[in-house]
mmCIF file of the N, C-alpha and C atoms, coordinates in Angstrom:
data_MODEL
# 
_entry.id   MODEL 
# 
loop_
_atom_site.group_PDB 
_atom_site.id 
_atom_site.type_symbol 
_atom_site.label_atom_id 
_atom_site.label_alt_id 
_atom_site.label_comp_id 
_atom_site.label_asym_id 
_atom_site.label_entity_id 
_atom_site.label_seq_id 
_atom_site.pdbx_PDB_ins_code 
_atom_site.Cartn_x 
_atom_site.Cartn_y 
_atom_site.Cartn_z 
_atom_site.occupancy 
_atom_site.B_iso_or_equiv 
_atom_site.pdbx_formal_charge 
_atom_site.auth_seq_id 
_atom_site.auth_comp_id 
_atom_site.auth_asym_id 
_atom_site.auth_atom_id 
_atom_site.pdbx_PDB_model_num 
ATOM 1   N N  . MET A 1 1  ? 38.710  -16.100 4.483   1.00 0.00 ? 1  MET A N  1 
ATOM 2   C CA . MET A 1 1  ? 38.698  -14.607 4.228   1.00 0.00 ? 1  MET A CA 1 
ATOM 3   C C  . MET A 1 1  ? 37.310  -14.070 3.720   1.00 0.00 ? 1  MET A C  1 
ATOM 4   N N  . ALA A 1 2  ? 37.040  -12.835 4.031   1.00 0.00 ? 2  ALA A N  1 
ATOM 5   C CA . ALA A 1 2  ? 35.922  -12.438 3.585   1.00 0.00 ? 2  ALA A CA 1 
ATOM 6   C C  . ALA A 1 2  ? 35.686  -11.884 2.196   1.00 0.00 ? 2  ALA A C  1 
ATOM 7   N N  . ASP A 1 3  ? 35.033  -12.299 1.303   1.00 0.00 ? 3  ASP A N  1 
ATOM 8   C CA . ASP A 1 3  ? 34.760  -11.797 0.015   1.00 0.00 ? 3  ASP A CA 1 
ATOM 9   C C  . ASP A 1 3  ? 34.207  -10.376 0.053   1.00 0.00 ? 3  ASP A C  1 
ATOM 10  N N  . ASN A 1 4  ? 35.034  -9.360  -0.507  1.00 0.00 ? 4  ASN A N  1 
ATOM 11  C CA . ASN A 1 4  ? 34.552  -7.870  -0.496  1.00 0.00 ? 4  ASN A CA 1 
ATOM 12  C C  . ASN A 1 4  ? 34.330  -7.343  -1.946  1.00 0.00 ? 4  ASN A C  1 
ATOM 13  N N  . THR A 1 5  ? 34.033  -8.290  -2.984  1.00 0.00 ? 5  THR A N  1 
ATOM 14  C CA . THR A 1 5  ? 33.743  -7.849  -3.989  1.00 0.00 ? 5  THR A CA 1 
ATOM 15  C C  . THR A 1 5  ? 32.032  -7.646  -4.358  1.00 0.00 ? 5  THR A C  1 
ATOM 16  N N  . PRO A 1 6  ? 31.740  -6.604  -5.059  1.00 0.00 ? 6  PRO A N  1 
ATOM 17  C CA . PRO A 1 6  ? 30.497  -6.078  -5.271  1.00 0.00 ? 6  PRO A CA 1 
ATOM 18  C C  . PRO A 1 6  ? 29.663  -7.078  -5.783  1.00 0.00 ? 6  PRO A C  1 
ATOM 19  N N  . ALA A 1 7  ? 28.293  -7.224  -4.969  1.00 0.00 ? 7  ALA A N  1 
ATOM 20  C CA . ALA A 1 7  ? 27.184  -8.154  -5.446  1.00 0.00 ? 7  ALA A CA 1 
ATOM 21  C C  . ALA A 1 7  ? 25.991  -7.849  -5.995  1.00 0.00 ? 7  ALA A C  1 
ATOM 22  N N  . GLY A 1 8  ? 25.714  -6.630  -6.022  1.00 0.00 ? 8  GLY A N  1 
ATOM 23  C CA . GLY A 1 8  ? 24.409  -6.238  -6.500  1.00 0.00 ? 8  GLY A CA 1 
ATOM 24  C C  . GLY A 1 8  ? 24.509  -5.870  -8.132  1.00 0.00 ? 8  GLY A C  1 
ATOM 25  N N  . PRO A 1 9  ? 23.520  -5.852  -8.693  1.00 0.00 ? 9  PRO A N  1 
ATOM 26  C CA . PRO A 1 9  ? 23.538  -5.529  -10.423 1.00 0.00 ? 9  PRO A CA 1 
ATOM 27  C C  . PRO A 1 9  ? 24.160  -4.305  -10.663 1.00 0.00 ? 9  PRO A C  1 
ATOM 28  N N  . VAL A 1 10 ? 23.862  -3.142  -9.674  1.00 0.00 ? 10 VAL A N  1 
ATOM 29  C CA . VAL A 1 10 ? 24.274  -1.932  -10.053 1.00 0.00 ? 10 VAL A CA 1 
ATOM 30  C C  . VAL A 1 10 ? 25.717  -1.744  -9.904  1.00 0.00 ? 10 VAL A C  1 
ATOM 31  N N  . GLU A 1 11 ? 26.224  -2.543  -9.032  1.00 0.00 ? 11 GLU A N  1 
ATOM 32  C CA . GLU A 1 11 ? 27.737  -2.279  -8.748  1.00 0.00 ? 11 GLU A CA 1 
ATOM 33  C C  . GLU A 1 11 ? 28.514  -3.114  -10.056 1.00 0.00 ? 11 GLU A C  1 
ATOM 34  N N  . LEU A 1 12 ? 27.837  -4.104  -10.528 1.00 0.00 ? 12 LEU A N  1 
ATOM 35  C CA . LEU A 1 12 ? 28.450  -5.048  -11.646 1.00 0.00 ? 12 LEU A CA 1 
ATOM 36  C C  . LEU A 1 12 ? 28.106  -4.451  -12.887 1.00 0.00 ? 12 LEU A C  1 
ATOM 37  N N  . GLY A 1 13 ? 27.236  -3.499  -13.026 1.00 0.00 ? 13 GLY A N  1 
ATOM 38  C CA . GLY A 1 13 ? 27.206  -2.708  -14.375 1.00 0.00 ? 13 GLY A CA 1 
ATOM 39  C C  . GLY A 1 13 ? 25.953  -3.266  -15.153 1.00 0.00 ? 13 GLY A C  1 
ATOM 40  N N  . ALA A 1 14 ? 25.231  -4.160  -14.510 1.00 0.00 ? 14 ALA A N  1 
ATOM 41  C CA . ALA A 1 14 ? 23.975  -4.910  -15.210 1.00 0.00 ? 14 ALA A CA 1 
ATOM 42  C C  . ALA A 1 14 ? 22.929  -4.103  -15.679 1.00 0.00 ? 14 ALA A C  1 
ATOM 43  N N  . GLN A 1 15 ? 22.357  -4.274  -16.574 1.00 0.00 ? 15 GLN A N  1 
ATOM 44  C CA . GLN A 1 15 ? 21.233  -3.396  -17.170 1.00 0.00 ? 15 GLN A CA 1 
ATOM 45  C C  . GLN A 1 15 ? 20.240  -3.512  -15.885 1.00 0.00 ? 15 GLN A C  1 
ATOM 46  N N  . MET A 1 16 ? 19.372  -2.295  -15.674 1.00 0.00 ? 16 MET A N  1 
ATOM 47  C CA . MET A 1 16 ? 18.309  -2.514  -15.077 1.00 0.00 ? 16 MET A CA 1 
ATOM 48  C C  . MET A 1 16 ? 17.092  -2.634  -15.786 1.00 0.00 ? 16 MET A C  1 
ATOM 49  N N  . ASP A 1 17 ? 16.047  -3.342  -15.473 1.00 0.00 ? 17 ASP A N  1 
ATOM 50  C CA . ASP A 1 17 ? 14.482  -3.404  -16.134 1.00 0.00 ? 17 ASP A CA 1 
ATOM 51  C C  . ASP A 1 17 ? 13.610  -2.336  -15.839 1.00 0.00 ? 17 ASP A C  1 
ATOM 52  N N  . TYR A 1 18 ? 14.138  -1.076  -16.578 1.00 0.00 ? 18 TYR A N  1 
ATOM 53  C CA . TYR A 1 18 ? 13.213  -0.060  -16.492 1.00 0.00 ? 18 TYR A CA 1 
ATOM 54  C C  . TYR A 1 18 ? 11.762  -0.273  -16.460 1.00 0.00 ? 18 TYR A C  1 
ATOM 55  N N  . ALA A 1 19 ? 11.329  -1.022  -17.455 1.00 0.00 ? 19 ALA A N  1 
ATOM 56  C CA . ALA A 1 19 ? 9.944   -1.149  -17.861 1.00 0.00 ? 19 ALA A CA 1 
ATOM 57  C C  . ALA A 1 19 ? 9.141   -1.933  -16.749 1.00 0.00 ? 19 ALA A C  1 
ATOM 58  N N  . GLU A 1 20 ? 9.811   -2.852  -16.143 1.00 0.00 ? 20 GLU A N  1 
ATOM 59  C CA . GLU A 1 20 ? 9.298   -3.553  -14.956 1.00 0.00 ? 20 GLU A CA 1 
ATOM 60  C C  . GLU A 1 20 ? 9.127   -2.470  -13.794 1.00 0.00 ? 20 GLU A C  1 
ATOM 61  N N  . HIS A 1 21 ? 10.210  -1.779  -13.577 1.00 0.00 ? 21 HIS A N  1 
ATOM 62  C CA . HIS A 1 21 ? 10.457  -0.864  -12.601 1.00 0.00 ? 21 HIS A CA 1 
ATOM 63  C C  . HIS A 1 21 ? 9.011   0.308   -12.796 1.00 0.00 ? 21 HIS A C  1 
ATOM 64  N N  . ASP A 1 22 ? 8.978   0.882   -14.012 1.00 0.00 ? 22 ASP A N  1 
ATOM 65  C CA . ASP A 1 22 ? 7.800   1.687   -14.101 1.00 0.00 ? 22 ASP A CA 1 
ATOM 66  C C  . ASP A 1 22 ? 6.567   0.757   -13.937 1.00 0.00 ? 22 ASP A C  1 
ATOM 67  N N  . LYS A 1 23 ? 6.203   -0.153  -14.454 1.00 0.00 ? 23 LYS A N  1 
ATOM 68  C CA . LYS A 1 23 ? 4.750   -0.939  -14.147 1.00 0.00 ? 23 LYS A CA 1 
ATOM 69  C C  . LYS A 1 23 ? 4.756   -1.012  -12.639 1.00 0.00 ? 23 LYS A C  1 
ATOM 70  N N  . THR A 1 24 ? 5.735   -1.465  -11.780 1.00 0.00 ? 24 THR A N  1 
ATOM 71  C CA . THR A 1 24 ? 5.681   -1.736  -10.363 1.00 0.00 ? 24 THR A CA 1 
ATOM 72  C C  . THR A 1 24 ? 5.194   -0.199  -9.756  1.00 0.00 ? 24 THR A C  1 
ATOM 73  N N  . TYR A 1 25 ? 5.860   0.781   -10.097 1.00 0.00 ? 25 TYR A N  1 
ATOM 74  C CA . TYR A 1 25 ? 5.622   2.104   -9.786  1.00 0.00 ? 25 TYR A CA 1 
ATOM 75  C C  . TYR A 1 25 ? 4.167   2.570   -9.888  1.00 0.00 ? 25 TYR A C  1 
ATOM 76  N N  . HIS A 1 26 ? 3.728   2.347   -11.154 1.00 0.00 ? 26 HIS A N  1 
ATOM 77  C CA . HIS A 1 26 ? 2.524   2.962   -11.415 1.00 0.00 ? 26 HIS A CA 1 
ATOM 78  C C  . HIS A 1 26 ? 1.259   1.910   -10.681 1.00 0.00 ? 26 HIS A C  1 
ATOM 79  N N  . LEU A 1 27 ? 1.701   0.703   -10.427 1.00 0.00 ? 27 LEU A N  1 
ATOM 80  C CA . LEU A 1 27 ? 0.747   -0.234  -9.816  1.00 0.00 ? 27 LEU A CA 1 
ATOM 81  C C  . LEU A 1 27 ? 0.647   0.289   -8.438  1.00 0.00 ? 27 LEU A C  1 
ATOM 82  N N  . PHE A 1 28 ? 2.125   0.612   -7.583  1.00 0.00 ? 28 PHE A N  1 
ATOM 83  C CA . PHE A 1 28 ? 1.935   1.150   -6.225  1.00 0.00 ? 28 PHE A CA 1 
ATOM 84  C C  . PHE A 1 28 ? 0.945   2.389   -6.401  1.00 0.00 ? 28 PHE A C  1 
ATOM 85  N N  . MET A 1 29 ? 1.461   3.159   -7.240  1.00 0.00 ? 29 MET A N  1 
ATOM 86  C CA . MET A 1 29 ? 0.651   4.469   -6.966  1.00 0.00 ? 29 MET A CA 1 
ATOM 87  C C  . MET A 1 29 ? -0.837  4.472   -7.065  1.00 0.00 ? 29 MET A C  1 
ATOM 88  N N  . THR A 1 30 ? -1.211  3.502   -8.239  1.00 0.00 ? 30 THR A N  1 
ATOM 89  C CA . THR A 1 30 ? -2.832  3.297   -7.997  1.00 0.00 ? 30 THR A CA 1 
ATOM 90  C C  . THR A 1 30 ? -3.446  2.623   -6.925  1.00 0.00 ? 30 THR A C  1 
ATOM 91  N N  . LEU A 1 31 ? -2.593  1.417   -6.297  1.00 0.00 ? 31 LEU A N  1 
ATOM 92  C CA . LEU A 1 31 ? -3.121  1.147   -5.235  1.00 0.00 ? 31 LEU A CA 1 
ATOM 93  C C  . LEU A 1 31 ? -2.943  1.983   -3.911  1.00 0.00 ? 31 LEU A C  1 
ATOM 94  N N  . ALA A 1 32 ? -2.169  2.801   -3.842  1.00 0.00 ? 32 ALA A N  1 
ATOM 95  C CA . ALA A 1 32 ? -2.289  3.807   -2.813  1.00 0.00 ? 32 ALA A CA 1 
ATOM 96  C C  . ALA A 1 32 ? -3.429  4.966   -3.169  1.00 0.00 ? 32 ALA A C  1 
ATOM 97  N N  . LYS A 1 33 ? -3.566  5.324   -4.119  1.00 0.00 ? 33 LYS A N  1 
ATOM 98  C CA . LYS A 1 33 ? -4.637  6.348   -4.586  1.00 0.00 ? 33 LYS A CA 1 
ATOM 99  C C  . LYS A 1 33 ? -6.052  5.542   -4.304  1.00 0.00 ? 33 LYS A C  1 
ATOM 100 N N  . PHE A 1 34 ? -6.139  4.506   -4.746  1.00 0.00 ? 34 PHE A N  1 
ATOM 101 C CA . PHE A 1 34 ? -7.567  3.853   -4.296  1.00 0.00 ? 34 PHE A CA 1 
ATOM 102 C C  . PHE A 1 34 ? -7.797  3.453   -3.004  1.00 0.00 ? 34 PHE A C  1 
ATOM 103 N N  . GLY A 1 35 ? -6.700  2.983   -2.317  1.00 0.00 ? 35 GLY A N  1 
ATOM 104 C CA . GLY A 1 35 ? -6.628  2.462   -1.019  1.00 0.00 ? 35 GLY A CA 1 
ATOM 105 C C  . GLY A 1 35 ? -7.001  3.751   -0.058  1.00 0.00 ? 35 GLY A C  1 
ATOM 106 N N  . SER A 1 36 ? -6.425  4.988   -0.415  1.00 0.00 ? 36 SER A N  1 
ATOM 107 C CA . SER A 1 36 ? -6.825  5.951   0.443   1.00 0.00 ? 36 SER A CA 1 
ATOM 108 C C  . SER A 1 36 ? -8.185  6.472   0.066   1.00 0.00 ? 36 SER A C  1 
ATOM 109 N N  . LEU A 1 37 ? -8.829  6.314   -1.032  1.00 0.00 ? 37 LEU A N  1 
ATOM 110 C CA . LEU A 1 37 ? -10.353 6.567   -1.377  1.00 0.00 ? 37 LEU A CA 1 
ATOM 111 C C  . LEU A 1 37 ? -11.166 5.591   -0.618  1.00 0.00 ? 37 LEU A C  1 
ATOM 112 N N  . VAL A 1 38 ? -10.875 4.387   -0.510  1.00 0.00 ? 38 VAL A N  1 
ATOM 113 C CA . VAL A 1 38 ? -11.528 3.490   0.426   1.00 0.00 ? 38 VAL A CA 1 
ATOM 114 C C  . VAL A 1 38 ? -11.627 3.741   1.837   1.00 0.00 ? 38 VAL A C  1 
ATOM 115 N N  . VAL A 1 39 ? -10.368 4.068   2.334   1.00 0.00 ? 39 VAL A N  1 
ATOM 116 C CA . VAL A 1 39 ? -10.375 4.465   3.685   1.00 0.00 ? 39 VAL A CA 1 
ATOM 117 C C  . VAL A 1 39 ? -11.163 5.711   4.177   1.00 0.00 ? 39 VAL A C  1 
ATOM 118 N N  . ALA A 1 40 ? -10.936 6.790   3.066   1.00 0.00 ? 40 ALA A N  1 
ATOM 119 C CA . ALA A 1 40 ? -11.885 8.003   3.289   1.00 0.00 ? 40 ALA A CA 1 
ATOM 120 C C  . ALA A 1 40 ? -13.240 7.669   3.442   1.00 0.00 ? 40 ALA A C  1 
ATOM 121 N N  . ALA A 1 41 ? -13.716 6.912   2.633   1.00 0.00 ? 41 ALA A N  1 
ATOM 122 C CA . ALA A 1 41 ? -15.183 6.634   2.321   1.00 0.00 ? 41 ALA A CA 1 
ATOM 123 C C  . ALA A 1 41 ? -15.542 5.879   3.672   1.00 0.00 ? 41 ALA A C  1 
ATOM 124 N N  . ILE A 1 42 ? -14.673 4.963   4.151   1.00 0.00 ? 42 ILE A N  1 
ATOM 125 C CA . ILE A 1 42 ? -15.160 4.154   5.344   1.00 0.00 ? 42 ILE A CA 1 
ATOM 126 C C  . ILE A 1 42 ? -15.277 5.121   6.521   1.00 0.00 ? 42 ILE A C  1 
ATOM 127 N N  . LEU A 1 43 ? -14.168 5.798   6.677   1.00 0.00 ? 43 LEU A N  1 
ATOM 128 C CA . LEU A 1 43 ? -14.316 6.904   7.844   1.00 0.00 ? 43 LEU A CA 1 
ATOM 129 C C  . LEU A 1 43 ? -15.537 7.940   7.514   1.00 0.00 ? 43 LEU A C  1 
ATOM 130 N N  . LEU A 1 44 ? -15.681 8.394   6.405   1.00 0.00 ? 44 LEU A N  1 
ATOM 131 C CA . LEU A 1 44 ? -17.122 9.405   6.174   1.00 0.00 ? 44 LEU A CA 1 
ATOM 132 C C  . LEU A 1 44 ? -18.281 8.839   6.678   1.00 0.00 ? 44 LEU A C  1 
ATOM 133 N N  . SER A 1 45 ? -18.291 7.467   5.958   1.00 0.00 ? 45 SER A N  1 
ATOM 134 C CA . SER A 1 45 ? -19.684 6.805   6.385   1.00 0.00 ? 45 SER A CA 1 
ATOM 135 C C  . SER A 1 45 ? -20.056 6.254   7.736   1.00 0.00 ? 45 SER A C  1 
ATOM 136 N N  . MET A 1 46 ? -18.618 5.908   8.428   1.00 0.00 ? 46 MET A N  1 
ATOM 137 C CA . MET A 1 46 ? -18.945 5.677   9.951   1.00 0.00 ? 46 MET A CA 1 
ATOM 138 C C  . MET A 1 46 ? -19.277 6.861   10.675  1.00 0.00 ? 46 MET A C  1 
ATOM 139 N N  . ALA A 1 47 ? -18.517 8.136   10.117  1.00 0.00 ? 47 ALA A N  1 
ATOM 140 C CA . ALA A 1 47 ? -19.117 9.255   10.838  1.00 0.00 ? 47 ALA A CA 1 
ATOM 141 C C  . ALA A 1 47 ? -20.707 9.532   10.741  1.00 0.00 ? 47 ALA A C  1 
ATOM 142 N N  . PHE A 1 48 ? -20.920 9.501   9.454   1.00 0.00 ? 48 PHE A N  1 
ATOM 143 C CA . PHE A 1 48 ? -22.486 9.748   9.189   1.00 0.00 ? 48 PHE A CA 1 
ATOM 144 C C  . PHE A 1 48 ? -23.325 8.642   9.972   1.00 0.00 ? 48 PHE A C  1 
ATOM 145 N N  . LEU A 1 49 ? -23.026 7.438   9.894   1.00 0.00 ? 49 LEU A N  1 
ATOM 146 C CA . LEU A 1 49 ? -23.524 6.595   10.825  1.00 0.00 ? 49 LEU A CA 1 
ATOM 147 C C  . LEU A 1 49 ? -23.995 6.896   12.231  1.00 0.00 ? 49 LEU A C  1 
ATOM 148 N N  . PHE A 1 50 ? -22.625 7.139   13.000  1.00 0.00 ? 50 PHE A N  1 
ATOM 149 C CA . PHE A 1 50 ? -22.474 7.241   14.298  1.00 0.00 ? 50 PHE A CA 1 
ATOM 150 C C  . PHE A 1 50 ? -22.757 8.749   14.898  1.00 0.00 ? 50 PHE A C  1 
ATOM 151 N N  . VAL A 1 51 ? -22.273 9.541   14.040  1.00 0.00 ? 51 VAL A N  1 
ATOM 152 C CA . VAL A 1 51 ? -22.423 10.984  14.640  1.00 0.00 ? 51 VAL A CA 1 
ATOM 153 C C  . VAL A 1 51 ? -23.726 11.590  14.232  1.00 0.00 ? 51 VAL A C  1 
ATOM 154 N N  . ALA A 1 52 ? -24.119 11.352  12.917  1.00 0.00 ? 52 ALA A N  1 
ATOM 155 C CA . ALA A 1 52 ? -25.267 11.983  12.492  1.00 0.00 ? 52 ALA A CA 1 
ATOM 156 C C  . ALA A 1 52 ? -26.625 11.341  12.410  1.00 0.00 ? 52 ALA A C  1 
ATOM 157 N N  . HIS A 1 53 ? -26.406 9.971   13.242  1.00 0.00 ? 53 HIS A N  1 
ATOM 158 C CA . HIS A 1 53 ? -27.420 9.143   13.214  1.00 0.00 ? 53 HIS A CA 1 
ATOM 159 C C  . HIS A 1 53 ? -28.228 8.920   12.058  1.00 0.00 ? 53 HIS A C  1 
ATOM 160 N N  . GLY A 1 54 ? -27.447 8.575   10.830  1.00 0.00 ? 54 GLY A N  1 
ATOM 161 C CA . GLY A 1 54 ? -28.019 8.410   9.440   1.00 0.00 ? 54 GLY A CA 1 
ATOM 162 C C  . GLY A 1 54 ? -28.564 6.836   9.354   1.00 0.00 ? 54 GLY A C  1 
ATOM 163 N N  . GLY A 1 55 ? -28.175 6.173   10.292  1.00 0.00 ? 55 GLY A N  1 
ATOM 164 C CA . GLY A 1 55 ? -28.721 4.587   9.847   1.00 0.00 ? 55 GLY A CA 1 
ATOM 165 C C  . GLY A 1 55 ? -27.820 3.891   8.831   1.00 0.00 ? 55 GLY A C  1 
ATOM 166 N N  . ILE A 1 56 ? -27.846 2.687   9.217   1.00 0.00 ? 56 ILE A N  1 
ATOM 167 C CA . ILE A 1 56 ? -26.887 1.672   8.453   1.00 0.00 ? 56 ILE A CA 1 
ATOM 168 C C  . ILE A 1 56 ? -27.054 1.758   6.863   1.00 0.00 ? 56 ILE A C  1 
ATOM 169 N N  . PHE A 1 57 ? -28.458 1.744   6.388   1.00 0.00 ? 57 PHE A N  1 
ATOM 170 C CA . PHE A 1 57 ? -28.693 1.582   5.104   1.00 0.00 ? 57 PHE A CA 1 
ATOM 171 C C  . PHE A 1 57 ? -28.294 3.072   4.326   1.00 0.00 ? 57 PHE A C  1 
ATOM 172 N N  . ALA A 1 58 ? -28.433 4.129   4.957   1.00 0.00 ? 58 ALA A N  1 
ATOM 173 C CA . ALA A 1 58 ? -27.819 5.551   4.255   1.00 0.00 ? 58 ALA A CA 1 
ATOM 174 C C  . ALA A 1 58 ? -26.244 5.551   4.331   1.00 0.00 ? 58 ALA A C  1 
ATOM 175 N N  . SER A 1 59 ? -25.812 4.842   5.299   1.00 0.00 ? 59 SER A N  1 
ATOM 176 C CA . SER A 1 59 ? -24.235 4.681   5.262   1.00 0.00 ? 59 SER A CA 1 
ATOM 177 C C  . SER A 1 59 ? -23.846 3.961   4.471   1.00 0.00 ? 59 SER A C  1 
ATOM 178 N N  . ILE A 1 60 ? -24.332 2.878   4.169   1.00 0.00 ? 60 ILE A N  1 
ATOM 179 C CA . ILE A 1 60 ? -23.703 2.073   2.935   1.00 0.00 ? 60 ILE A CA 1 
ATOM 180 C C  . ILE A 1 60 ? -23.801 2.536   1.445   1.00 0.00 ? 60 ILE A C  1 
ATOM 181 N N  . VAL A 1 61 ? -25.107 3.259   1.327   1.00 0.00 ? 61 VAL A N  1 
ATOM 182 C CA . VAL A 1 61 ? -25.406 4.332   0.209   1.00 0.00 ? 61 VAL A CA 1 
ATOM 183 C C  . VAL A 1 61 ? -24.446 5.354   -0.056  1.00 0.00 ? 61 VAL A C  1 
ATOM 184 N N  . LEU A 1 62 ? -24.092 5.899   1.092   1.00 0.00 ? 62 LEU A N  1 
ATOM 185 C CA . LEU A 1 62 ? -23.020 7.022   1.317   1.00 0.00 ? 62 LEU A CA 1 
ATOM 186 C C  . LEU A 1 62 ? -21.616 6.358   0.724   1.00 0.00 ? 62 LEU A C  1 
ATOM 187 N N  . PHE A 1 63 ? -21.561 5.312   1.292   1.00 0.00 ? 63 PHE A N  1 
ATOM 188 C CA . PHE A 1 63 ? -20.010 4.823   0.944   1.00 0.00 ? 63 PHE A CA 1 
ATOM 189 C C  . PHE A 1 63 ? -19.965 4.225   -0.270  1.00 0.00 ? 63 PHE A C  1 
ATOM 190 N N  . ILE A 1 64 ? -21.025 3.950   -1.075  1.00 0.00 ? 64 ILE A N  1 
ATOM 191 C CA . ILE A 1 64 ? -21.054 3.344   -2.320  1.00 0.00 ? 64 ILE A CA 1 
ATOM 192 C C  . ILE A 1 64 ? -21.034 4.501   -3.327  1.00 0.00 ? 64 ILE A C  1 
ATOM 193 N N  . LEU A 1 65 ? -21.708 5.676   -2.859  1.00 0.00 ? 65 LEU A N  1 
ATOM 194 C CA . LEU A 1 65 ? -21.872 6.953   -3.653  1.00 0.00 ? 65 LEU A CA 1 
ATOM 195 C C  . LEU A 1 65 ? -20.222 7.605   -3.642  1.00 0.00 ? 65 LEU A C  1 
ATOM 196 N N  . ILE A 1 66 ? -19.570 7.508   -2.411  1.00 0.00 ? 66 ILE A N  1 
ATOM 197 C CA . ILE A 1 66 ? -18.394 8.300   -2.409  1.00 0.00 ? 66 ILE A CA 1 
ATOM 198 C C  . ILE A 1 66 ? -17.194 7.400   -3.260  1.00 0.00 ? 66 ILE A C  1 
ATOM 199 N N  . CYS A 1 67 ? -17.404 5.911   -3.058  1.00 0.00 ? 67 CYS A N  1 
ATOM 200 C CA . CYS A 1 67 ? -16.402 5.325   -3.961  1.00 0.00 ? 67 CYS A CA 1 
ATOM 201 C C  . CYS A 1 67 ? -16.434 5.451   -5.473  1.00 0.00 ? 67 CYS A C  1 
ATOM 202 N N  . VAL A 1 68 ? -17.807 5.574   -6.125  1.00 0.00 ? 68 VAL A N  1 
ATOM 203 C CA . VAL A 1 68 ? -18.252 5.804   -7.091  1.00 0.00 ? 68 VAL A CA 1 
ATOM 204 C C  . VAL A 1 68 ? -17.751 7.346   -7.895  1.00 0.00 ? 68 VAL A C  1 
ATOM 205 N N  . VAL A 1 69 ? -17.946 8.043   -7.285  1.00 0.00 ? 69 VAL A N  1 
ATOM 206 C CA . VAL A 1 69 ? -17.499 9.327   -7.610  1.00 0.00 ? 69 VAL A CA 1 
ATOM 207 C C  . VAL A 1 69 ? -15.985 9.531   -7.261  1.00 0.00 ? 69 VAL A C  1 
ATOM 208 N N  . GLY A 1 70 ? -15.435 9.097   -6.391  1.00 0.00 ? 70 GLY A N  1 
ATOM 209 C CA . GLY A 1 70 ? -14.106 9.186   -6.204  1.00 0.00 ? 70 GLY A CA 1 
ATOM 210 C C  . GLY A 1 70 ? -13.236 8.567   -7.557  1.00 0.00 ? 70 GLY A C  1 
ATOM 211 N N  . TYR A 1 71 ? -13.871 7.184   -7.728  1.00 0.00 ? 71 TYR A N  1 
ATOM 212 C CA . TYR A 1 71 ? -13.196 6.463   -8.902  1.00 0.00 ? 71 TYR A CA 1 
ATOM 213 C C  . TYR A 1 71 ? -13.346 7.257   -10.091 1.00 0.00 ? 71 TYR A C  1 
ATOM 214 N N  . PHE A 1 72 ? -14.332 7.963   -10.490 1.00 0.00 ? 72 PHE A N  1 
ATOM 215 C CA . PHE A 1 72 ? -14.458 8.591   -11.726 1.00 0.00 ? 72 PHE A CA 1 
ATOM 216 C C  . PHE A 1 72 ? -13.451 9.891   -11.560 1.00 0.00 ? 72 PHE A C  1 
ATOM 217 N N  . LEU A 1 73 ? -13.285 10.429  -10.353 1.00 0.00 ? 73 LEU A N  1 
ATOM 218 C CA . LEU A 1 73 ? -12.531 11.500  -10.157 1.00 0.00 ? 73 LEU A CA 1 
ATOM 219 C C  . LEU A 1 73 ? -10.824 11.355  -10.242 1.00 0.00 ? 73 LEU A C  1 
ATOM 220 N N  . LEU A 1 74 ? -10.471 9.977   -9.823  1.00 0.00 ? 74 LEU A N  1 
ATOM 221 C CA . LEU A 1 74 ? -9.077  9.796   -9.771  1.00 0.00 ? 74 LEU A CA 1 
ATOM 222 C C  . LEU A 1 74 ? -8.439  8.975   -10.869 1.00 0.00 ? 74 LEU A C  1 
ATOM 223 N N  . ARG A 1 75 ? -9.560  8.630   -11.821 1.00 0.00 ? 75 ARG A N  1 
ATOM 224 C CA . ARG A 1 75 ? -8.982  7.834   -12.912 1.00 0.00 ? 75 ARG A CA 1 
ATOM 225 C C  . ARG A 1 75 ? -8.069  8.684   -13.686 1.00 0.00 ? 75 ARG A C  1 
# 
C-alpha cells in the first residue's frame, strides 16, 4: 500500500533555518545584480565596437569603466 504520510519538513512541523535562507537570498540577489551589470557592460561595449567603430581598445576601456562605475553604484 502507498504511504500517504507527509514527507517534508514543513508538514512535520520542523523548524526552518531562516538564517541560511536569508544568506542564500542575499547571495542570489547579489549575483543577479552584478551579473546584470556585466551583461549590460558587454552589450554596450559590443555596440560601441561594432556600431560606433570605436576600436577594440576603446571598447575594453569602456567595459572596464562601466563595470567599475556600476560596482560603486550598486554596492
